[in-house]
C-alpha positions in Angstrom: 21.2 9.4 61.7 24.2 11.6 60.5 27.7 10.3 59.7 30.6 11.9 59.6 32.1 12.1 56.1 35.6 14.5 55.0 33.6 17.1 53.4 32.0 17.0 57.1 28.5 15.5 58.8 25.5 14.1 55.9 22.5 12.9 57.3 21.7 9.3 55.6 18.3 11.0 54.7 20.0 13.0 52.5 22.3 9.8 50.6 18.4 8.5 49.9 17.5 11.5 48.2 20.5 11.4 45.8 20.4 7.6 45.6 16.7 8.6 44.3 17.8 11.1 42.2 20.4 9.7 40.2 17.5 6.0 39.8 14.9 8.5 39.1 17.8 10.0 36.1 18.6 6.7 34.7 15.2 6.3 34.5 14.3 8.7 32.9 17.1 8.3 30.8 16.1 4.9 29.7 12.5 6.0 28.6 13.7 8.3 26.5 16.3 5.8 25.0 13.2 3.5 24.3 11.0 6.3 22.8 13.9 6.9 20.6 14.3 3.1 19.9 10.3 3.4 18.9 10.3 6.0 16.7 13.5 4.6 15.0 11.9 1.3 14.3 7.8 2.7 13.1 10.0 4.4 10.5 11.9 1.9 9.9 9.0 0.1 9.7 7.0 2.0 7.3 9.7 1.8 5.1 10.2 -1.6 5.0 6.1 -1.6 5.0 5.9 0.1 1.0 4.6 -2.0 -1.4 5.8 -2.2 -4.8 4.5 -1.4 -7.8 4.4 -2.8 -11.5 5.2 1.5 -13.5 7.9 0.3 -15.4 7.0 -2.5 -16.9 6.2 -2.1 -20.4 2.7 -2.6 -19.8 2.7 -1.2 -16.5 4.2 1.8 -17.6 1.8 2.2 -21.6 -0.9 1.4 -18.8 -0.6 4.2 -16.4 0.1 6.6 -19.8 -3.5 5.9 -21.0 -5.1 6.3 -17.5 -3.9 9.6 -17.2 -4.4 10.8 -20.5 -8.5 9.5 -19.7 -8.4 10.7 -16.1 -7.1 14.4 -17.5 -10.5 15.6 -19.2 -12.9 14.5 -16.5 -10.9 16.6 -14.5 -12.0 16.5 -10.4 -15.9 16.3 -10.5 -15.9 13.0 -12.5 -19.5 11.2 -12.0 -20.7 8.5 -12.8 -22.2 9.7 -16.1 -18.6 11.0 -17.3 -16.1 8.7 -18.2 -13.6 8.0 -20.7 -12.8 4.7 -23.2 -9.8 2.7 -22.7 -8.0 1.0 -25.0 -6.5 -2.2 -23.6 -5.9 -3.9 -27.4 -1.8 -4.4 -26.8 -1.9 -4.8 -22.9 0.2 -8.2 -22.8 1.1 -7.8 -26.3 -2.4 -8.5 -27.3 -2.0 -12.6 -26.1 -5.2 -12.0 -23.4 -8.7 -13.0 -23.2 -10.2 -10.7 -20.2 -9.0 -7.8 -18.6 -9.7 -6.9 -15.0 -9.2 -3.5 -13.8 -9.7 -2.8 -9.9 -9.4 1.0 -8.4 -8.6 1.5 -4.3 -10.2 -0.4 -1.9 -10.4 -3.3 -3.7 -8.7 -7.0 -2.7 -8.3 -8.3 -6.3 -7.4 -11.6 -5.1 -10.7 -12.2 -4.1 -12.7 -10.8 -6.9 -10.6 -13.1 -9.5 -11.5 -16.1 -7.3 -15.3 -15.2 -7.2 -14.9 -15.6 -10.7 -13.4 -18.1 -11.7 -10.0 -17.4 -12.0 -7.8 -20.3 -10.9 -4.8 -18.4 -9.2 -1.6 -19.8 -8.5 -0.2 -19.7 -4.7 2.8 -17.2 -6.1 0.5 -15.1 -6.8 -1.7 -14.9 -3.6 1.2 -14.7 -1.7 2.6 -12.0 -3.6 -0.7 -10.2 -2.8 -1.1 -11.3 0.5 2.4 -9.0 1.3 1.2 -6.1 0.2 -1.9 -6.4 3.0 0.8 -6.4 5.4 1.0 -3.6 8.2 -0.6 0.1 7.3 -2.5 -1.8 4.5 -5.9 -2.8 4.7 -6.5 -3.5 0.9 -4.5 -5.2 -2.1 -5.7 -2.3 -3.9 -5.4 1.2 -1.8 -6.8 4.4 -2.2 -6.0 6.7 -5.5 -3.8 2.8 -6.6 -5.1 0.5 -9.7 -5.0 -3.2 -9.6 -5.4 -5.0 -13.4 -5.2 -8.6 -14.1 -4.6 -10.4 -17.8 -6.0 -13.3 -18.3 -4.5 -15.3 -21.3 -5.9 -17.6 -23.4 -4.4 -20.9 -21.8 -5.3 -19.3 -18.4 -2.4 -17.8 -16.6 -3.2 -14.8 -14.7 -0.6 -12.2 -14.6 -0.9 -9.5 -12.3 -0.3 -5.6 -12.6 -0.2 -2.8 -9.6 0.2 0.9 -10.7 1.2 3.3 -8.6 -2.3 5.4 -9.1 -5.3 4.9 -11.6 -8.4 7.4 -11.9 -7.3 9.5 -8.5 -9.5 9.0 -6.0 -12.8 8.9 -8.1 -11.5 6.4 -9.4 -12.0 4.3 -5.9 -14.1 1.2 -5.7 -13.8 1.0 -9.4 -14.2 -3.1 -11.1 -14.4 -4.1 -14.2 -13.2 -6.3 -16.8 -13.5 -6.8 -20.5 -12.9 -9.9 -22.4 -11.9 -10.3 -26.0 -12.9 -9.5 -29.0 -13.7 -6.0 -27.0 -10.4 -4.1 -26.4 -11.1 -1.3 -24.5 -13.1 -0.6 -21.6 -15.3 2.7 -20.5 -14.5 4.1 -17.2 -16.5 5.7 -14.7 -15.5 8.3 -11.5 -17.8 7.6 -9.0 
């Protein structure tokens, strides 16, 4: 079938192909827009999933300095036979009965519950939020968790951005008063 227009005769088949090309163009542009939106959302989720650390608190900064000092002489090839002593005597102003340290790939709230430590719902919610999106554990690779149990039984949890390096992953140790330091080892 042929139609006459001011530009000359056209076929309906040609008009069909033109319409199909416009639809394909819109579909391609729509797909590109959805892809761009997906990339933007992905990076927004990464930014929103960033965890907060206690590195800038007085105890957090002091513990980071001690852990850095303990890690330095051990180097990259630390093993279970090497280690360093870390003094914890003045953590929380010295007001504690037990301190537990956790390296990467650990869930300290589960471990503390297994030890019979009572955590407040706020503590549990705070640490559960750290497991959102791209995190599997509460304390991830290279990070460090610290639980300070005060004399009255109150628990104070610290999350540090680094600890003993890669050889501190899976590390867990607790120290009870009157002992005030802990031996940290690799492996």
